[in-house]
N, C-alpha and C positions, 0 to 999 in steps of 0.2 A: 540521100542528099536533099530530096524534096522536103522531108520532114524537118531537116535542119533549117532550110530557108524559111519554111512556114513558121517554125518556132522563133526564128530571128525576127521576122516581121511582127509576130504576136508580141514579142518582148518590147519591140520598139513602140508598138501601139499602146500596150497596156502595162508592161512591167517597168519600162525605163523611167517614167515619171516618178515612181516611188523610190527609185534608186539613184536619181539624178544627182542629188546632193552627196550621196555616198561616193559615187564615182568621181565627182568633182574633188572631194577630199582626198581620195586615194590616188588621184593624178599626181599628188605631191609626194607620194611615198607610201610604203607599206610598213605595218608594225605588228605582224602576227606573233603570238606568243607560243605557238605550237607547230612543230614539224610533224606532219602526218604522213606516214609511209604506208601505202596501200597497194593492192594489186590493180593491174590495168583492167581487170574483168569489168565489163560494162554494167554488171548488176551491183557493183560495189560503188556507192556514191556517198563519200564521206560527208560532204556539205549538207546532204539531205538528211542522213540519219543522226547527225549531231546538231542539226538546225543552226548552222553557222551562216554568216553573211560574207560577201566579198571582203577580203582583207583580214579575215579571222584566222585562216589556216594557210600554212605554207605546205603544199601537198606535193609529195613525190610518189609517182606511181610507176610500177613496172611489173613484168611477169613474175608472179609469186611473191610480191612484196618483200624483196630481198635486198640485202646490202652486203657486198663482199667485205671480208675482214681486211685489216690493214697490217702492214709490217710494223716493226718497232718505231719507225720514223713517221708513221701515219700515212704511208703511201698505200693505196688500195692494191690488193693482190689480184684484182680482176678489173672489171669495167670501172672507169673513173667517174662516170656521170653521177652515180649515187653519192660517192665520196665528195664530189664537188658541191652537190646540193647540201650535204651535211655541213661542210665547212662554211659555205655561204650563210646558211641559216644561223649557225651558232656564233659566227663572228660579225655578222652584219645586221642581224635582226634580234629583237628582244625575246628570243625563243627560250623558254624555261622547261618545256615538256616535249618529249619525243614519243610518239605513239607508233608502234608497229602493229598493223591490223591485218590479220589473215581472214579467211572466210571459208565457208562450206562450199563443197563442190568445185574446188580450185583445180583447174586443168593442169597447172604447173605441178601441183602435188601428185596428181594422178600420173603425170609423165615421169616424175622422179621415182614414184613407186614402181612403175613399169620398167625402169631402167632405160628410159628413152635415150637414144643416141643415133640420130639419123644424119647421114652425110649430106642430105639435101638441105639441112638446116643447121649448119655448123655453129652459127652464133647462138641459136637457141640451145643446142646441145651443150655448148660450153657454159652458157649462163646457168643452166639447171644444175651444174656441178655445185653451185653455191648452196643449193638446198639439200645436197646429199648428206652432210653431217647431221641434219635433222633426222633423216631416215636411220642413220646409225644410232642416234640417241633413242629413237622409238624402238628399235630392235633390241636395245639393251634392257628395255622394260621400264615401267613406271606407271604412275596413276594418271598422267595427263591424257585426256581424251578417252578415258575408259568408256566402252559402250558405243562409241562412234564408229562409223565405217572407217576402214583403214586410211583412205585419202584425207578424210576430215581430221582424223587423229594426227596424221602426219602434218596437216596444216597447222595444228596447234603447236606441235613440236617445232615446226618451222618458225613460228613467231618467236619462241624462246631462243632458237638458234640465232636469229637475226639480232636479237637484243645482245647476245654474246658477241656477235660480230661488231656491233656498235661500240661495245665496251673495249674492243681492241684498238680503237683510235685514241691516241694520246689526248687529243682535244676533248673528247667525251669524258675520259677518265679524270682529267683535270677539273672539268665542270662538276662531275659527280662528287669528287672529293671536296670541292669547295662548297657543295650544297646549293649550287645554282642551276642544277639540271635534274630532271626526273625522267626515267624511262618507263614506258607502260606497254604491256602486252595485251592486245585486244583481239577478239575473234568475232566475226559477223556471221550469224546464222541466217542465211538468205531466206529460207522457207518461212521462218518466224519473224523476220525483220528485227532480230534482237542481237544486241552487242553483249559479248561476254568479256570479262576482265580476268587476267590471271592472278590467282592468289597463291603466292609461294608457300604460305603457311599450310595450305590445304593441298598443294600440288595439283591444282585443277583450275579451269576457267569457270567462273560463275556468271550467270546472267546479271546485267546491271539493271536490277529492278529498283523500286523506290528505296527499299531498305539498304541494298548494296550501294546505290548511288549516294545516299546520305552518309554512309560509312566512309566512302571515298572522299566526299566533300569535306567531312570532318577531319580526315587525316591530312588532306591538302592544306587545310587552314590552320592546323594545329601542330604540324611537324615541319622540321627542316626538310628541304628537298631531298637530300641524300638519304635521310631516314625513311621518307615515304617511298623512295625508289626501291629500297631493299625490303620493304614490308608489305606494300599495297599492290602496286600494279606494274 
């Protein structure tokens, strides 16, 4: 807690002047164009590794960067918090992109892999059920995450599973079909501080280096949103 207070005072002394006009503008509302779904892990800091400012990202974080699927009516089959954030961002903000970002060394994925089910933590045990379809997908086999430790490989499969869960929401499907929304699968390698993007054509996550970054930017600028969603990220 001391570190937080010291950091707050440092921001007020040195950082706030540079952001004063930004916060004055944001006091009247927000207009982020991306919903970023990440893990609660303290090592994963989206605004840091994508160099964004206040107001740029609508961030939703939870254990394992997961979203429960919905029924045919769009009602979440588990925790409603994530579904509420999804609905709010898509209906009230100019969101055109949704990123699901997993990461290396994820404790949630290690727990799913170990079959975690502890009566002392009923909420956590129930929540981790959302990640179990990813484990089933990994066990069926595929190229995703080849060569990685099991938990990291599962983390990549989990990103893809959560994208499928997002597609189960009628609101998301409508936006995808209209070409006004794109879904992206990312994975953050903590040790190397490098983000990877899923390439369906290769069935693997690739590091977003200069070449891959330029490719993605070209596709985002030259294709309709629904076309990019199915082919790039």
